[in-house]
RODO-2510 file (C-alpha; in nm, 4 decimals, decimal comma):
residues 334
     n   res          X          Y          Z
     1     m     1,5032    -3,4863    -5,0219
     2     r     1,1336    -3,5316    -5,0423
     3     h     1,1219    -3,6116    -4,6639
     4     a     1,3025    -3,2752    -4,5951
     5     r     1,0633    -3,0727    -4,8248
     6     v     0,7812    -3,2366    -4,6243
     7     v     0,9272    -3,1522    -4,2740
     8     t     0,9879    -2,8081    -4,4012
     9     g     0,6595    -2,7541    -4,5320
    10     i     0,4955    -2,8746    -4,1951
    11     f     0,7035    -2,6380    -3,9930
    12     t     0,6335    -2,3253    -4,2301
    13     a     0,2258    -2,4360    -4,1745
    14     l     0,2689    -2,4364    -3,8280
    15     a     0,4453    -2,0780    -3,8211
    16     l     0,1808    -1,9323    -4,0467
    17     m    -0,0602    -2,0835    -3,8115
    18     a     0,0726    -1,9282    -3,5022
    19     s     0,1164    -1,5869    -3,6906
    20     v    -0,2739    -1,5863    -3,7422
    21     l    -0,3830    -1,7137    -3,3970
    22     p    -0,4579    -1,4657    -3,1379
    23     a    -0,2608    -1,4298    -2,8332
    24     r    -0,3793    -1,5954    -2,5254
    25     a    -0,6496    -1,2962    -2,3994
    26     e    -0,5438    -1,1190    -2,0823
    27     v    -0,8318    -1,0112    -1,8492
    28     s    -1,1172    -0,8331    -1,9967
    29     t    -1,2048    -0,6538    -1,6577
    30     v    -0,9138    -0,4954    -1,4236
    31     n    -1,0511    -0,4769    -1,0653
    32     v    -0,8417    -0,2475    -0,8889
    33     t    -0,8485    -0,1676    -0,4980
    34     i    -0,8207     0,1527    -0,3181
    35     q    -0,7895     0,2416     0,0679
    36     y    -0,8667     0,5942     0,2220
    37     g    -0,5930     0,8540     0,2883
    38     i    -0,3393     1,0913     0,1372
    39     g    -0,1047     0,8050     0,1167
    40     y    -0,3140     0,6542    -0,1796
    41     l    -0,3000     0,9828    -0,3897
    42     p    -0,1192     0,8144    -0,6714
    43     l    -0,4247     0,5736    -0,7099
    44     y    -0,6559     0,8857    -0,6864
    45     v    -0,4946     1,0534    -0,9776
    46     m    -0,4737     0,7155    -1,1594
    47     r    -0,8577     0,6893    -1,1230
    48     h    -0,9515     1,0242    -1,1666
    49     d    -0,7466     1,0765    -1,4795
    50     h    -0,8133     0,7223    -1,6390
    51     l    -0,4526     0,6646    -1,6160
    52     l    -0,5050     0,2934    -1,6329
    53     e    -0,7226     0,2769    -1,9270
    54     k    -0,4731     0,5182    -2,1225
    55     h    -0,1892     0,2729    -2,0658
    56     l    -0,3987    -0,0279    -2,1256
    57     q    -0,4997     0,1091    -2,4579
    58     q    -0,1389     0,1935    -2,5404
    59     e    -0,0711    -0,1710    -2,5008
    60     g    -0,3159    -0,2737    -2,7221
    61     l    -0,5848    -0,3628    -2,4364
    62     h    -0,9123    -0,2220    -2,4355
    63     s    -0,9961    -0,3698    -2,0506
    64     k    -1,2696    -0,2268    -1,8595
    65     v    -1,1324    -0,0718    -1,5345
    66     t    -1,3419    -0,1114    -1,2121
    67     w    -1,2547     0,0661    -0,8631
    68     s    -1,3306    -0,0582    -0,5157
    69     q    -1,2858     0,1838    -0,2239
    70     i    -1,2281    -0,0460     0,0720
    71     g    -1,1465     0,0604     0,4376
    72     t    -0,9065    -0,2280     0,5727
    73     g    -0,6181    -0,4079     0,4268
    74     s    -0,7269    -0,7679     0,5341
    75     v    -1,0191    -0,7265     0,2750
    76     v    -0,8194    -0,6065     0,0132
    77     n    -0,5543    -0,9121     0,0773
    78     d    -0,8771    -1,1420     0,0708
    79     a    -1,0007    -0,9912    -0,2597
    80     l    -0,6459    -1,0316    -0,4139
    81     l    -0,6295    -1,4038    -0,3297
    82     s    -0,9763    -1,5059    -0,4328
    83     g    -0,9273    -1,3329    -0,7742
    84     r    -1,1887    -1,0317    -0,7085
    85     t    -0,8866    -0,7983    -0,7570
    86     a    -0,5754    -0,7689    -0,9983
    87     f    -0,3790    -0,5228    -0,7740
    88     a    -0,3666    -0,4643    -0,4154
    89     g    -0,2398    -0,1650    -0,1773
    90     g    -0,1647    -0,1207     0,1829
    91     g     0,1045    -0,1223     0,4314
    92     p     0,4329    -0,3260     0,3792
    93     p     0,3444    -0,5696     0,6635
    94     q     0,0491    -0,6877     0,4909
    95     m     0,2423    -0,7438     0,1813
    96     l     0,5187    -0,9284     0,3620
    97     t     0,2690    -1,1612     0,5175
    98     l     0,1199    -1,2413     0,1831
    99     w     0,4457    -1,2828     0,0507
   100     d     0,5513    -1,5033     0,3218
   101     r     0,2530    -1,7236     0,2966
   102     t     0,2471    -1,7628    -0,0810
   103     q     0,5673    -1,8742    -0,1325
   104     s     0,4555    -2,1879    -0,2661
   105     n     0,1583    -2,1114    -0,4717
   106     l     0,0792    -1,7487    -0,5968
   107     k     0,4100    -1,5639    -0,5115
   108     v     0,2791    -1,2360    -0,4100
   109     k     0,5471    -0,9640    -0,4858
   110     g     0,5417    -0,5888    -0,4771
   111     i     0,5018    -0,3584    -0,7804
   112     a     0,6046    -0,0499    -0,6256
   113     a     0,6049     0,1942    -0,3212
   114     l     0,3291     0,4634    -0,3405
   115     s     0,4550     0,6883    -0,0590
   116     s     0,6766     0,7539     0,2262
   117     m     0,4853     0,9440     0,5028
   118     p     0,4935     0,9687     0,9020
   119     m     0,1947     0,8463     1,1098
   120     f     0,0973     0,9806     1,4115
   121     l    -0,0112     0,8193     1,7620
   122     n    -0,2648     1,0954     1,8647
   123     a    -0,4193     1,1025     2,2052
   124     n    -0,7216     1,2668     2,3515
   125     q    -0,6110     1,2500     2,7156
   126     p    -0,3611     1,5051     2,8846
   127     r    -0,2471     1,2023     3,1027
   128     l    -0,1366     1,0181     2,7670
   129     k     0,2425     1,1697     2,7052
   130     s     0,4212     0,8595     2,6451
   131     l     0,3582     0,4826     2,5610
   132     d     0,4365     0,4246     2,9523
   133     d     0,1103     0,6103     3,0555
   134     f    -0,1302     0,3396     2,8698
   135     t    -0,3162     0,1286     3,0928
   136     s    -0,5787    -0,1545     3,0384
   137     s    -0,8617     0,0645     3,0222
   138     d    -0,7364     0,2682     2,7305
   139     r    -0,8216     0,1857     2,3627
   140     i    -0,6153     0,2436     2,0542
   141     a    -0,7880     0,2940     1,7153
   142     v    -0,6076     0,1379     1,4288
   143     a    -0,7054     0,0499     1,0674
   144     s    -0,6617    -0,3028     0,9943
   145     a    -0,5507    -0,3748     1,3645
   146     g    -0,3057    -0,6803     1,3940
   147     s    -0,1801    -0,6668     1,0229
   148     s    -0,1488    -0,2847     0,9373
   149     i     0,1471    -0,0972     0,9143
   150     e     0,0559     0,1066     1,2256
   151     t     0,0205    -0,2328     1,3907
   152     l     0,4125    -0,2923     1,3252
   153     i     0,5219     0,0575     1,4273
   154     l     0,3517     0,0304     1,7413
   155     q     0,4791    -0,3413     1,8205
   156     m     0,8765    -0,2390     1,6855
   157     a     0,8111     0,0519     1,9305
   158     a     0,6999    -0,1701     2,2445
   159     a     0,9929    -0,4125     2,1493
   160     k     1,2284    -0,1200     2,1622
   161     r     1,0778     0,0008     2,4917
   162     y     1,0066    -0,3173     2,6772
   163     g     1,2129    -0,6018     2,5085
   164     a     1,1458    -0,8033     2,2133
   165     a     0,9303    -1,0518     2,4368
   166     n     0,6613    -0,7603     2,4500
   167     f     0,6247    -0,6776     2,1196
   168     r     0,2431    -0,7333     2,1414
   169     k     0,2510    -0,5322     2,4919
   170     f    -0,0329    -0,2991     2,3121
   171     d    -0,2493    -0,5461     2,0964
   172     p    -0,5114    -0,6005     2,3600
   173     l    -0,5480    -0,2059     2,3448
   174     m    -0,6159    -0,2275     1,9769
   175     v    -0,9465    -0,1455     1,8229
   176     n    -1,0014    -0,2292     1,4337
   177     l    -1,1522     0,1167     1,2904
   178     a    -1,0702     0,2530     0,9458
   179     h    -0,9046     0,5823     0,9581
   180     p    -1,2157     0,8104     0,9283
   181     d    -1,4060     0,5984     1,1709
   182     g    -1,0929     0,6028     1,4133
   183     m    -1,0884     0,9947     1,3976
   184     t    -1,4432     1,0445     1,4484
   185     a    -1,3892     0,8147     1,7700
   186     l    -1,1013     0,9899     1,8942
   187     l    -1,2739     1,3172     1,8535
   188     s    -1,5982     1,2282     2,0185
   189     k    -1,3877     1,1301     2,3342
   190     s    -1,5823     0,8191     2,4031
   191     y    -1,4209     0,5056     2,4620
   192     i    -1,1160     0,5500     2,2064
   193     t    -0,8314     0,7332     2,3923
   194     a    -0,5859     0,7156     2,1247
   195     q    -0,5180     0,6625     1,7387
   196     f    -0,2466     0,5496     1,5351
   197     t    -0,3398     0,7207     1,2351
   198     a    -0,2194     0,8644     0,8853
   199     p    -0,2239     1,1618     0,6530
   200     p    -0,4602     1,3491     0,6341
   201     y    -0,6297     1,2304     0,9508
   202     q    -0,3692     1,3024     1,1953
   203     y    -0,2970     1,6493     1,0817
   204     e    -0,6780     1,7425     1,0871
   205     e    -0,7043     1,5612     1,4434
   206     l    -0,4199     1,8160     1,5626
   207     t    -0,6571     2,1206     1,4808
   208     h    -0,9073     2,0022     1,7501
   209     p    -0,8635     2,1195     2,0921
   210     g    -0,7615     1,8330     2,3224
   211     i    -0,5625     1,6159     2,0621
   212     h    -0,1851     1,5831     2,0795
   213     r     0,0673     1,3809     1,9326
   214     m     0,2226     1,1337     2,1307
   215     l     0,4742     0,9398     1,8930
   216     s     0,5785     0,9602     1,5129
   217     s     0,6418     0,6554     1,3081
   218     y     0,9575     0,8314     1,2214
   219     d     1,0623     0,8046     1,5656
   220     v     1,0622     0,4496     1,5459
   221     t     1,2224     0,4244     1,1959
   222     g     1,4548     0,6628     1,2269
   223     g     1,3549     0,8528     0,9426
   224     p     1,1230     0,8547     0,6099
   225     a     1,0080     0,4742     0,5423
   226     t     0,7776     0,3373     0,3061
   227     f     0,4174     0,3979     0,4361
   228     l     0,1987     0,2458     0,1768
   229     m     0,2819     0,0022    -0,1435
   230     v     0,1096    -0,1872    -0,4244
   231     w     0,1489    -0,5555    -0,5085
   232     t     0,0119    -0,8658    -0,7093
   233     t     0,0495    -1,2296    -0,7683
   234     t     0,3356    -1,3660    -0,9814
   235     r     0,0584    -1,5754    -1,1321
   236     f    -0,1353    -1,2443    -1,2322
   237     r     0,1439    -1,0987    -1,3652
   238     d     0,2549    -1,4108    -1,6076
   239     e    -0,0717    -1,4330    -1,7227
   240     n    -0,1550    -1,0883    -1,7863
   241     p     0,2052    -0,9012    -1,8404
   242     k     0,0739    -0,5955    -2,0524
   243     t    -0,2105    -0,5353    -1,7849
   244     v     0,0659    -0,5345    -1,5138
   245     k     0,2905    -0,3294    -1,7524
   246     a     0,0119    -0,0630    -1,8090
   247     y    -0,0717    -0,0431    -1,4258
   248     y     0,3052     0,0191    -1,3635
   249     d     0,3335     0,2810    -1,6377
   250     a    -0,0030     0,4700    -1,5212
   251     l     0,1397     0,4746    -1,1655
   252     t     0,4560     0,6123    -1,2952
   253     e     0,2714     0,8793    -1,4808
   254     a     0,0515     0,9661    -1,1626
   255     t     0,3473     0,9894    -0,9218
   256     d     0,5469     1,2308    -1,1552
   257     f     0,2181     1,4294    -1,2128
   258     i     0,1537     1,4820    -0,8162
   259     n     0,5379     1,5741    -0,7841
   260     a     0,5132     1,8241    -1,0568
   261     h     0,1577     1,9473    -1,0105
   262     k     0,0977     1,9280    -0,6298
   263     r    -0,1939     2,1810    -0,6138
   264     q    -0,3829     2,0063    -0,8771
   265     a    -0,3160     1,6987    -0,7236
   266     a    -0,4516     1,8036    -0,3638
   267     a    -0,7798     1,9389    -0,5705
   268     i    -0,8155     1,5834    -0,7390
   269     y    -0,7754     1,4410    -0,3684
   270     v    -1,0432     1,6882    -0,2209
   271     q    -1,2817     1,6281    -0,5087
   272     d    -1,2670     1,2674    -0,4565
   273     e    -1,2832     1,2546    -0,0882
   274     k    -1,5582     1,5009    -0,0002
   275     g    -1,5395     1,6197     0,3400
   276     s    -1,1404     1,6104     0,3687
   277     g    -1,0658     1,9555     0,3991
   278     s    -0,9413     2,1983     0,1580
   279     a    -0,7220     2,1793    -0,1268
   280     d    -0,4969     2,4269     0,0812
   281     d    -0,4968     2,1791     0,3828
   282     v    -0,3721     1,8750     0,1030
   283     l    -0,1203     2,0956    -0,0225
   284     k     0,0446     2,2016     0,3027
   285     m     0,0623     1,8220     0,3625
   286     l     0,2161     1,7630     0,0487
   287     n     0,4768     2,0171     0,0990
   288     d     0,5954     1,8806     0,4208
   289     p     0,9247     1,7798     0,3986
   290     d     0,8631     1,4267     0,5759
   291     v     0,5850     1,3330     0,3073
   292     h     0,7264     1,1805    -0,0026
   293     v     0,5512     1,0534    -0,3119
   294     t     0,7688     0,8154    -0,4442
   295     m     0,7904     0,4534    -0,5955
   296     v     1,0991     0,3870    -0,4256
   297     p     1,0894     0,1182    -0,1779
   298     q     1,2131     0,2462     0,1776
   299     h     1,3099     0,0481     0,4597
   300     i     1,1197    -0,2618     0,3541
   301     m     1,3868    -0,4779     0,4746
   302     d     1,3956    -0,3205     0,8193
   303     y     0,9988    -0,4370     0,8276
   304     a     1,0968    -0,7869     0,6988
   305     k     1,3695    -0,8138     0,9307
   306     t     1,1578    -0,6968     1,2479
   307     m     0,8532    -0,9115     1,1445
   308     y     1,0981    -1,2259     1,0974
   309     r     1,2683    -1,1614     1,4244
   310     l     0,9469    -1,1499     1,6020
   311     g     0,8278    -1,4381     1,4234
   312     t     0,5284    -1,2960     1,2310
   313     i     0,6812    -1,3978     0,8973
   314     k     0,8776    -1,7339     0,8550
   315     h     1,1055    -1,6677     0,5580
   316     m     1,3709    -1,4080     0,5331
   317     p     1,4518    -1,2308     0,2127
   318     t     1,8140    -1,1726     0,1470
   319     s     1,7507    -0,8460    -0,0438
   320     w     1,4418    -0,5830    -0,1140
   321     k     1,4429    -0,6953    -0,4378
   322     d     1,3030    -1,0595    -0,3422
   323     l     1,0083    -0,8751    -0,2527
   324     f     0,9490    -0,7085    -0,5554
   325     f     0,9074    -0,7676    -0,9448
   326     p     1,1784    -0,6507    -1,1761
   327     e     1,0324    -0,3169    -1,2855
   328     v     1,1733    -0,1366    -0,9907
   329     y     1,5421    -0,3047    -0,9594
   330     g     1,6595     0,0358    -1,0940
   331     l     1,5414     0,2399    -0,8362
   332     p     1,7497     0,2970    -0,5105
   333     g     1,5660     0,0784    -0,2870
   334     s     1,6070    -0,0558     0,0547
***
């Protein structure tokens, strides 16, 4: 009996100690990256309205939040892998590449989609009417050339038209320029003859004389497909579950706000991105039936199948859910 009482006393003491010891601290500073363009609007709203700070506090955290605006996805992924940012955002191909390469260590996965929007291949030369018209002297401005969603769409278009073996047909023509720089180069009509870009830049370009659309990404995907999304590492999520939950909840609130208050959301974007047209211009884009601000992953598996078939990823997911954390499993993803 005495032995039993001693053992019971030890377990009671341990339980009391566990109750008073602080839980493992989560990160004190949450570093978040954002890129340019209307497709990142949920992140613009999160930053403007301090929604991440709000939801961190609701989780009992008082972390400092810092935002970095970066022009290319490759830099964003480097920041994620090095621990300089907690959350990365960009096109599905960039996430799929990291998911494929981190299977045995960091295990990168998607948190949610940000938007489904068409991307346009715009040109400044009248002779460029179809893909067949490109020559070796042409140059196509592409943000994060080689790894971006625009790159993959152009490769998909090339494979569809010229055969899978020629999916890199247009890679030598690509010039790595962030969307704003690519637009400037296209409009100057110097060495850039086309740009594969995204909202709002593609729409603004088409208001200038001599600029015309050659191709829409929806021509290749067959309809709306995820344009941008956000992701993090499984390691960060396991070590900072409340921080990741706060980020997801903040993103949900921002997405709901945009769809309920498009004019206010447009005003936020114009305020933060000075020189990006008027709020009416942005509102017109948001009201385009082809533009969707949504957390639902759309056609992610189509991207994965294409990249696997072309050999740009070595692992093939069995479902879109293999690529995401459980928070979005209840959404009608694909």
